[in-house]
N, C-alpha and C positions, 0 to 999 in steps of 0.2 A: 504493498499500499505506500502510496505517496503522499505525504502530508503537505498540504499547499496552505498558504496564506494569501488573501487576496488584499493589496493595500492601494487605494484610490481614493481620491476625496470626492469622487462623484458617486452619491448612492446608487443612481441608476446603472451606471458602469458596472459596479461592484454586482449589482442584481444579475446584470446580463450576462457577465461572466460566469457567474455562479451557475446560472441555468445552462449556459454553454457545457460547462464541467460535468454537468449531470449524464453526459453522453461517455464519460470516462469513468468507469467503475474502479480504475486503478487510483483514482485520485480522490483524495478525501480533503475538501477545504475545512480546514480545523480552526480558522479564524478569520477576522477581517479588520481591516484598519482603515480610518477615515482621513489620516494624516500621517505625517512620518514620525511624529511621536508615538501614536499609538502603532504604528508599524515596528518601532525600535523595541517597545515594551512586548509586543506578541512574539517579535523573533526572538528576543533573549530569552522570554518565558518558555516557549513553545519549541524552539529549535527546529523548525520546518524543513523539509527536504528541498522544496522550491516556493519561491514567493513570484506570485504576479504583481508587478509594480508600476504604478503610474510613475512619470516623472514630475510633471509640473503640478505642486499642490502649495496651498496656502503654509506659510512659514518656513518650510524646509523642502527642496525638491528630493526625490528617490535618489538623487545621487549623493547629496547631503546626509540621507539617512544611512546609505549604504557604508558611508566612509566614516561614520561613528562605530560601525561594529567591529568588533575584534575578528569575527570569523563570519564572513558574508556567506550567506546561502547561494545557490544556484537562483537566478532570475530570469524570469521572462517580462520583457518590460511591454507594458500596454499604456499606448500614450497616443496622444492627437498630434503630437510633433514630431517631425521626420528629420528636424536638424540636429538631433541628439544621438542619431545611430551610431556614429564612430566612437563617441564618447560610452556608450552602453558597453562595450565590449570591454571596456577597462575594468568593468565591474562584474565579473563572473557571469556575463551574460549569456542564455542560452539562445534567446530570440529576440527579436523586437518586433512587435505587432502593432500596426496602427490601428486606431479607433475609428469606425467601430469595427471590431473584431468579428471573425466569423469560425463557424466550428472547422471549417478545413485549414485555417491557419493556426487554430490552436491545435488541432490534431498532429499538424507538422511539428509544431513545438515541442509537444509532448513526446512525438517519437524521438527527436532530437535529445531531449533529456533521458529518454529511456536508454538509448543506445549510447549515450555518455556513461551511465549508470554501469549498464553492461560492460563496456570497455574497463572501466575502473575497476569492477569486481573481478573481471579477469586477470588484470593486472596485479591486483591486490592479492589474489590467489597464488599467482607466479611468485611472487615478492615472499608470500609466507610459507610456500614451500621451499625455495632458497632459504630463508632465515631458519626453517625447521632444519634443512640440510646441514647448515653451518652452525648451529647450534648443538654441538655435539661436545660432551666432555672433552678437555684438551688432550688427555691420555688416549682418546681413541680416536684421533685424527691427526693426518700427516699432511705436512706442506710440501708439494712437489712442485718443481721448477718445470716449466715445459716452455722453451724459448725464453721469451722476456717476462711471461706470466708467471705467476705463482698460483697455484692450485690449492685449496683444502679439500683433501679426500677424506671419507671415514675408513677408517680401517675395514670395516666390516664390507666395502666396497671393492677392497684390493684382493685380486686373486693371485697376482705374481709380481714378484720384484725380479728386475732384470737389470744387470748393470752393464753398460756398455762402454 
């Protein structure tokens, strides 16, 4: 389940996006915020997987809000302004949707997020496997030089030593 928050100062825009997200059972909208301060509070409290974020809001922009976070979540910007598209990708942006958003655009953005998560999970598993391999007590591994590289081998994996 993808836990999402919608942050937009326009109530109608939040409602419309929430209705569109009903078509995506893998997404659970866990909270909404009507401005950047509410958004900060919700993100820090809930720690969502994904944020649908407007840029131009009273007080602080969506960019200002993200800059205040220690750890920014993945973001799909939903805005009426196209002039911020390049800046959006400096903020962990998955996509940039112009209002009024439609179900096809949301679908593409959600697919991008899911692909990103899939790649992340695969790479995390590979890293965990490598760390498990290397996290062997010192007395049960051997360091072998191969050309200019040094390899850490588990002694259990060594079949034969041969001196040349």
